[in-house]
N, CA, C and O atoms as a DFTB+ gen file, in Angstrom:
340 C
 N C O
     1  1     258.524     -33.600     109.902
     2  2     257.450     -32.788     109.407
     3  2     258.008     -31.467     108.890
     4  3     258.852     -30.848     109.538
     5  1     257.535     -31.037     107.725
     6  2     257.996     -29.789     107.138
     7  2     257.045     -28.648     107.496
     8  3     255.848     -28.858     107.691
     9  1     257.598     -27.442     107.578
    10  2     256.764     -26.256     107.809
    11  2     256.124     -25.853     106.503
    12  3     256.752     -25.931     105.447
    13  1     254.905     -25.433     106.567
    14  2     254.235     -24.924     105.373
    15  2     254.694     -23.498     105.110
    16  3     254.817     -22.696     106.035
    17  1     254.941     -23.195     103.875
    18  2     255.478     -21.869     103.550
    19  2     254.391     -20.807     103.457
    20  3     254.684     -19.623     103.624
    21  1     253.161     -21.188     103.198
    22  2     252.097     -20.213     103.021
    23  2     251.471     -19.749     104.316
    24  3     250.686     -18.801     104.296
    25  1     251.775     -20.363     105.430
    26  2     251.136     -20.021     106.702
    27  2     251.998     -19.024     107.471
    28  3     253.226     -19.045     107.388
    29  1     251.345     -18.176     108.201
    30  2     252.054     -17.217     109.034
    31  2     252.530     -17.917     110.298
    32  3     251.834     -18.759     110.864
    33  1     253.709     -17.555     110.717
    34  2     254.271     -18.125     111.926
    35  2     254.133     -17.093     113.024
    36  3     254.447     -15.921     112.818
    37  1     253.668     -17.515     114.187
    38  2     253.487     -16.604     115.303
    39  2     254.834     -16.097     115.782
    40  3     255.799     -16.857     115.865
    41  1     254.897     -14.803     116.098
    42  2     256.138     -14.216     116.589
    43  2     256.355     -14.648     118.033
    44  3     255.420     -15.013     118.746
    45  1     257.602     -14.596     118.432
    46  2     257.910     -14.965     119.811
    47  2     257.388     -13.888     120.743
    48  3     257.241     -12.733     120.345
    49  1     257.107     -14.265     121.982
    50  2     256.422     -13.397     122.927
    51  2     257.336     -12.354     123.557
    52  3     256.853     -11.273     123.894
    53  1     258.600     -12.609     123.731
    54  2     259.556     -11.694     124.363
    55  2     259.120     -11.271     125.763
    56  3     259.527     -10.201     126.216
    57  1     258.334     -12.037     126.446
    58  2     257.975     -11.762     127.829
    59  2     256.785     -10.829     127.996
    60  3     256.405     -10.561     129.136
    61  1     256.179     -10.322     126.942
    62  2     255.035      -9.438     127.071
    63  2     253.749     -10.234     126.901
    64  3     253.663     -11.141     126.073
    65  1     252.768      -9.878     127.692
    66  2     251.480     -10.552     127.555
    67  2     250.679      -9.889     126.436
    68  3     251.018      -8.792     125.991
    69  1     249.644     -10.539     125.994
    70  2     248.805     -10.001     124.927
    71  2     248.111      -8.717     125.380
    72  3     247.922      -7.799     124.582
    73  1     247.734      -8.649     126.652
    74  2     247.068      -7.446     127.171
    75  2     248.023      -6.259     127.161
    76  3     247.622      -5.143     126.831
    77  1     249.288      -6.492     127.520
    78  2     250.260      -5.402     127.527
    79  2     250.525      -4.923     126.107
    80  3     250.667      -3.725     125.862
    81  1     250.590      -5.877     125.164
    82  2     250.789      -5.494     123.768
    83  2     249.602      -4.697     123.248
    84  3     249.778      -3.716     122.526
    85  1     248.399      -5.113     123.611
    86  2     247.195      -4.412     123.167
    87  2     247.141      -3.009     123.747
    88  3     246.764      -2.062     123.057
    89  1     247.521      -2.872     125.023
    90  2     247.512      -1.566     125.658
    91  2     248.546      -0.645     124.999
    92  3     248.263       0.527     124.752
    93  1     249.723      -1.165     124.719
    94  2     250.750      -0.358     124.060
    95  2     250.300       0.057     122.660
    96  3     250.559       1.180     122.228
    97  1     249.631      -0.848     121.958
    98  2     249.144      -0.527     120.621
    99  2     248.072       0.559     120.676
   100  3     248.025       1.425     119.802
   101  1     247.211       0.522     121.695
   102  2     246.166       1.540     121.833
   103  2     246.782       2.909     122.119
   104  3     246.333       3.918     121.576
   105  1     247.811       2.946     122.971
   106  2     248.466       4.219     123.259
   107  2     249.138       4.772     122.007
   108  3     249.071       5.975     121.756
   109  1     249.777       3.926     121.229
   110  2     250.453       4.389     120.012
   111  2     249.459       4.807     118.941
   112  3     249.760       5.693     118.140
   113  1     248.290       4.197     118.906
   114  2     247.286       4.536     117.906
   115  2     246.740       5.939     118.133
   116  3     246.464       6.660     117.175
   117  1     246.585       6.326     119.389
   118  2     245.991       7.624     119.705
   119  2     246.982       8.766     119.650
   120  3     246.577       9.925     119.746
   121  1     248.267       8.484     119.501
   122  2     249.254       9.550     119.416
   123  2     249.153      10.213     118.053
   124  3     249.030       9.546     117.025
   125  1     249.206      11.519     118.067
   126  2     249.195      12.266     116.810
   127  2     250.555      12.927     116.656
   128  3     251.043      13.592     117.569
   129  1     251.138      12.744     115.530
   130  2     252.428      13.376     115.291
   131  2     252.202      14.802     114.811
   132  3     251.201      15.098     114.158
   133  1     253.128      15.665     115.136
   134  2     253.014      17.060     114.729
   135  2     253.456      17.245     113.283
   136  3     253.213      18.300     112.697
   137  1     254.096      16.245     112.700
   138  2     254.586      16.373     111.336
   139  2     253.448      16.464     110.324
   140  3     253.640      17.032     109.248
   141  1     252.287      15.932     110.629
   142  2     251.178      15.951     109.686
   143  2     250.620      17.359     109.507
   144  3     250.127      17.684     108.426
   145  1     250.682      18.179     110.504
   146  2     250.086      19.510     110.447
   147  2     251.081      20.603     110.079
   148  3     250.683      21.748     109.866
   149  1     252.366      20.272     109.999
   150  2     253.379      21.292     109.754
   151  2     253.162      21.996     108.431
   152  3     253.316      23.216     108.364
   153  1     252.814      21.282     107.382
   154  2     252.588      21.912     106.083
   155  2     251.418      22.884     106.130
   156  3     251.473      23.949     105.516
   157  1     250.375      22.532     106.843
   158  2     249.224      23.441     106.975
   159  2     249.626      24.713     107.712
   160  3     249.191      25.807     107.352
   161  1     250.458      24.569     108.746
   162  2     250.906      25.742     109.489
   163  2     251.730      26.667     108.598
   164  3     251.619      27.888     108.705
   165  1     252.554      26.099     107.720
   166  2     253.337      26.933     106.805
   167  2     252.429      27.688     105.843
   168  3     252.648      28.873     105.591
   169  1     251.431      27.033     105.312
   170  2     250.515      27.682     104.361
   171  2     249.717      28.776     105.055
   172  3     249.580      29.875     104.518
   173  1     249.196      28.492     106.225
   174  2     248.419      29.490     106.969
   175  2     249.307      30.660     107.371
   176  3     248.884      31.812     107.284
   177  1     250.522      30.383     107.807
   178  2     251.455      31.444     108.182
   179  2     251.803      32.337     106.999
   180  3     251.893      33.557     107.139
   181  1     251.999      31.722     105.823
   182  2     252.292      32.504     104.621
   183  2     251.113      33.397     104.251
   184  3     251.302      34.560     103.893
   185  1     249.904      32.860     104.335
   186  2     248.705      33.637     104.021
   187  2     248.553      34.821     104.978
   188  3     248.250      35.932     104.542
   189  1     248.758      34.597     106.258
   190  2     248.643      35.674     107.246
   191  2     249.722      36.730     106.989
   192  3     249.454      37.927     107.092
   193  1     250.937      36.295     106.655
   194  2     252.014      37.242     106.387
   195  2     251.688      38.116     105.175
   196  3     251.950      39.319     105.190
   197  1     251.118      37.517     104.126
   198  2     250.738      38.290     102.943
   199  2     249.641      39.289     103.292
   200  3     249.673      40.431     102.833
   201  1     248.674      38.869     104.097
   202  2     247.591      39.790     104.495
   203  2     248.132      40.950     105.324
   204  3     247.741      42.097     105.112
   205  1     249.016      40.664     106.254
   206  2     249.602      41.725     107.087
   207  2     250.416      42.675     106.215
   208  3     250.344      43.892     106.383
   209  1     251.188      42.122     105.288
   210  2     251.961      42.963     104.376
   211  2     251.053      43.870     103.557
   212  3     251.363      45.047     103.377
   213  1     249.943      43.346     103.059
   214  2     249.014      44.141     102.248
   215  2     248.403      45.276     103.066
   216  3     248.272      46.397     102.574
   217  1     248.032      44.990     104.304
   218  2     247.439      46.029     105.159
   219  2     248.474      47.106     105.469
   220  3     248.176      48.298     105.388
   221  1     249.679      46.692     105.821
   222  2     250.722      47.676     106.136
   223  2     251.050      48.514     104.899
   224  3     251.184      49.734     104.998
   225  1     251.179      47.879     103.751
   226  2     251.492      48.603     102.516
   227  2     250.385      49.592     102.170
   228  3     250.665      50.691     101.692
   229  1     249.141      49.216     102.405
   230  2     248.016      50.105     102.105
   231  2     248.058      51.356     102.969
   232  3     247.789      52.454     102.481
   233  1     248.389      51.207     104.230
   234  2     248.404      52.368     105.116
   235  2     249.677      53.196     104.990
   236  3     249.650      54.399     105.246
   237  1     250.771      52.591     104.609
   238  2     252.028      53.332     104.511
   239  2     252.116      54.083     103.185
   240  3     252.583      55.222     103.160
   241  1     251.675      53.468     102.075
   242  2     251.798      54.081     100.758
   243  2     250.441      54.217     100.065
   244  3     250.224      53.598      99.024
   245  1     249.541      55.000     100.611
   246  2     248.251      55.138      99.904
   247  2     248.411      56.042      98.687
   248  3     249.244      56.948      98.683
   249  1     247.611      55.792      97.660
   250  2     247.633      56.647      96.478
   251  2     247.047      58.007      96.803
   252  3     247.465      59.027      96.256
   253  1     246.096      58.007      97.681
   254  2     245.442      59.251      98.079
   255  2     245.291      59.193      99.595
   256  3     244.985      58.141     100.157
   257  1     245.504      60.310     100.240
   258  2     245.390      60.317     101.697
   259  2     243.946      60.045     102.091
   260  3     243.008      60.532     101.460
   261  1     243.790      59.268     103.134
   262  2     242.443      58.952     103.601
   263  2     241.702      60.205     104.073
   264  3     240.479      60.285     103.959
   265  1     242.431      61.162     104.592
   266  2     241.782      62.387     105.074
   267  2     241.296      63.272     103.931
   268  3     240.428      64.120     104.140
   269  1     241.846      63.089     102.714
   270  2     241.456      63.919     101.578
   271  2     240.486      63.211     100.631
   272  3     240.087      63.794      99.623
   273  1     240.104      61.990     100.925
   274  2     239.177      61.267     100.051
   275  2     237.794      61.886     100.128
   276  3     237.357      62.338     101.186
   277  1     237.105      61.899      98.981
   278  2     235.771      62.448      98.923
   279  2     234.772      61.490      99.568
   280  3     234.869      60.271      99.422
   281  1     233.846      62.050     100.258
   282  2     232.804      61.259     100.896
   283  2     231.528      61.411     100.071
   284  3     231.138      62.521      99.708
   285  1     230.888      60.288      99.784
   286  2     229.648      60.330      99.015
   287  2     228.521      60.723      99.965
   288  3     228.306      60.069     100.986
   289  1     227.807      61.790      99.627
   290  2     226.706      62.200     100.491
   291  2     225.398      61.580      99.997
   292  3     225.342      61.002      98.911
   293  1     224.379      61.705     100.786
   294  2     223.085      61.061     100.504
   295  2     222.458      61.560      99.200
   296  3     221.817      60.773      98.504
   297  1     222.617      62.815      98.852
   298  2     222.005      63.323      97.622
   299  2     222.632      62.662      96.385
   300  3     221.913      62.371      95.429
   301  1     223.920      62.423      96.378
   302  2     224.564      61.744      95.259
   303  2     224.110      60.289      95.157
   304  3     223.963      59.765      94.052
   305  1     223.888      59.641      96.278
   306  2     223.399      58.260      96.270
   307  2     221.996      58.210      95.669
   308  3     221.706      57.324      94.866
   309  1     221.115      59.149      96.044
   310  2     219.759      59.177      95.522
   311  2     219.742      59.468      94.024
   312  3     218.925      58.903      93.297
   313  1     220.636      60.346      93.551
   314  2     220.717      60.640      92.124
   315  2     221.165      59.390      91.374
   316  3     220.597      59.050      90.336
   317  1     222.166      58.716      91.889
   318  2     222.684      57.505      91.229
   319  2     221.603      56.415      91.181
   320  3     221.424      55.775      90.144
   321  1     220.898      56.201      92.264
   322  2     219.861      55.166      92.312
   323  2     218.688      55.531      91.395
   324  3     218.020      54.638      90.873
   325  1     218.437      56.780      91.198
   326  2     217.329      57.199      90.362
   327  2     217.633      57.095      88.867
   328  3     216.727      57.260      88.050
   329  1     218.870      56.830      88.497
   330  2     219.235      56.728      87.086
   331  2     218.936      55.364      86.508
   332  3     219.165      55.149      85.317
   333  1     218.445      54.452      87.285
   334  2     218.039      53.134      86.784
   335  2     219.210      52.160      86.616
   336  3     219.143      51.269      85.769
   337  1     220.238      52.305      87.374
   338  2     221.387      51.389      87.283
   339  2     221.110      50.097      87.978
   340  3     221.966      49.212      88.000
């Protein structure tokens, strides 16, 4: 009798029961590798680094000192709002 070429042949058991194989497959299915999230961590880390750099640069090299900036008082706000803008 010849073997049919189109049919799948069952693999040898190697001493493991079907329940043990199923349990091992379930454990492997639920494992999450850390490699999938590494790219996201790099992007988020780069974004945070840029934000921190921008904040530090703003406070270290301001164009005008924060203590000397003009404060808008209520009368100027009322004049501006009354101009129909």
